N, C-alpha and C positions, 0 to 999 in steps of 0.2 A: 333326345326327343321329348316333345312338350305333352304335355296332358292330354286326353281324350276328351274328358268332361270334368266339371267342377260342381260339386253339390254344396251349396248353402243350406246347415242344418241349424234348425232354432231348437235352441235348449227345451226339457222338458219341463212339467209343473214344479214349482218351487216350494218348499213347506214356509206359507206366509199366512198364518190364522188372524193376524191383524191386518191383512190386506193392505201393507204399507208399500209405496213406490219405492222399492228397494234400489233402485237405478246401477249403481258401482259401489253400495255398501258390501262391506264383507260378510262373510258367515250368512250367507241365504244359499243353502242348499236343497238340491232335488227332494220332493216328497216321495213316498213310496211310490204314488202313482206314476210321478215324474221319472223314476228310473225303468219304469214299465215302457212309458213312452219314449224313452231314449232307446232302450231296447228295440221296440218296435220300427225306429228310425234306421237303426244299425242292419236289423234283419229285411228291412224294405229296399236300401241299397246293396245288401247281400244278394238278394231274390233279383237283381237285374242282372247278373250274372257279369259283371263288368269289373277286372280287377282294379284294386283302389292302391294306389302306390304311395300316398302321402295323407297326413293327417293334420290337420292344424285347429287350434281352439282358442277362443277369447281366454284372458287370464283368470276370468272370475269364475267362482266354485261351480254355480250350477252348469257352466258350459263345459268347465274341465269333468265334471261328473257326467255330463251327457256324453262326451267325447270318448268316456270308458269302454262300453260296448263296441264301438267301433275299432278300437285298438284290439280287444280281443279277439273280436271275429276276423279282422284282416292283419292281425300280428303286427301293428304299428306302435310306434312310440309318438304320441302327439306333440307338435310344436306349439310352443304358446307364441301366438301374434297379438299384440296389443292392439292393433290396427282394426281389428274384428270386435273390438269391446263395444259395449253397450254406450250411448251419448251420454252425456253429463246433462242433466237437468235439475233446475232450481227446486222443484218439488221432492227431490229426492229425501226419503225418510219421513215422507209424511203421508198421510191419507188424502188422495186427490179429492175426493166430494167435498170435505173439510175445508181444505185447501182453497177450492173455489167459491166457498161461501165468505170467505174473508175479502172485502174489497181492496185490502192493501196489496193482495196477490194479484188484482187483474191486469195491473199494470204490465207484469210478464206474458199476457197474452194479447199484447199489442200488435205485433207483428207475427202472425202464424206463419207467414211463407218464409220466415228465417229458419228457424222459430226463435222468438226472443226469450221462450223458456230454458234454453240449451243450445247444445251444440249444432252450429247452421248446417242443414242439410247436405250444402253443397260441400263443405268438410266431411262429413259421414259418408259422401259418394267418392270422393276423392282418395281416404283412405282404404275404402273396401276394395276399388279397384287397383289401387295400387298393391294392396295383399294379394288380390286375385291372378293382378298381372304377373307377379314375381312367383307366385305359387305354380301357375300355368307353367312357366318357361323352366323352372328346377324341376319339375317332375320327370321321373323315368318312365314316360307313357303311362299309361294307366288312368284312374280316376283320382281327382282331390277331394277330399271331404274338409270342410270350415264348418266346426260349429261356433254359432254365433248367436245372435239376440235378433228379435223381432225388428225394430227400427233399422238397423243397419241393413238387414236383408230385404226390406220392404222399400228403403231409399236405394239399393241397389238394384232391383227389379224397375223401379220408375226411372233410374236415369238409363238403363239398358234398354229400355222401350221408350225412350224419347219422351217420356211424359212429364208433367210439370212436376216437380219435387214437391210443392205444396199439396198438403193432404189433412183428411180429418184421420186421426191415430187409431180412431173407433172404425175406420172401414178396411183397415189393412189386411191382407189375405195372406197370412203368417201365422198357422196357428203352432200351437205347442209341437214341437219334434216334427214339425213339418220339414220338406225336403224341396228346394227351390233348385234346380240343376240349368246349369250353362254350358256353352262351347263357344271357343274363340276361333274364329276364322280371320285370319290374319290379325290385325288388331283391334278387330270390331266382335264384342260379344253379343251372344243372342240367348235369350231364354228359351229352353228345350222341355221343360218339364216340372211340374209341380205336384206333389204328392203329400197327402195326409193320414200317414200311415198308423198313426195312434188313435186311441178313441180318448177323446177330451169333454167327453159329456161331464157337467159338473165340476170341471179343474177350475182353479183359481188361478186367474191370469189378468193382474192387475200390478204388476211389479214396473213397468215404467211408460215412458210417454213417448 
């Protein structure tokens, strides 16, 4: 029996006092506030009154830590799926504002529709939908939760909505610990809900592009 609904959950706030674009760098963990955000996301999904039968996570620490409240609440062991990981980008490990002040970096901005600074949007969409398709089919009914990152979730939203993948990263509707929910009818995905259950005022949210 396939799943009933699939929730893409973004990780919570990361401890990042230097405001580095951490991307796929190791050892970036949730802040204290980020753990509260992750708990709020799990509480929100729990409040829907829907059984959750499977839990997946990006391999990055911040995603695995954000999956912990879901594992505890629904008595599940998270399965790591590298396909829902943060995209690569050439600015990883830098402060974005400083990087953009360096004319030598402007070359990386030459094709924002690709984007030229990192993994192509089409690649992100394909790997995310591949992971979603497999998780949907493998589920024993109930809902599926996937803990991922802002860019993959937003790109999935755009692809499912039939919108152009090119966009300004500053305009993404994908807050920390937000929950974007989908259903699949036949082979067609549709977005059915979006929620921001966590308080994010004052949060540091500069980790990726």
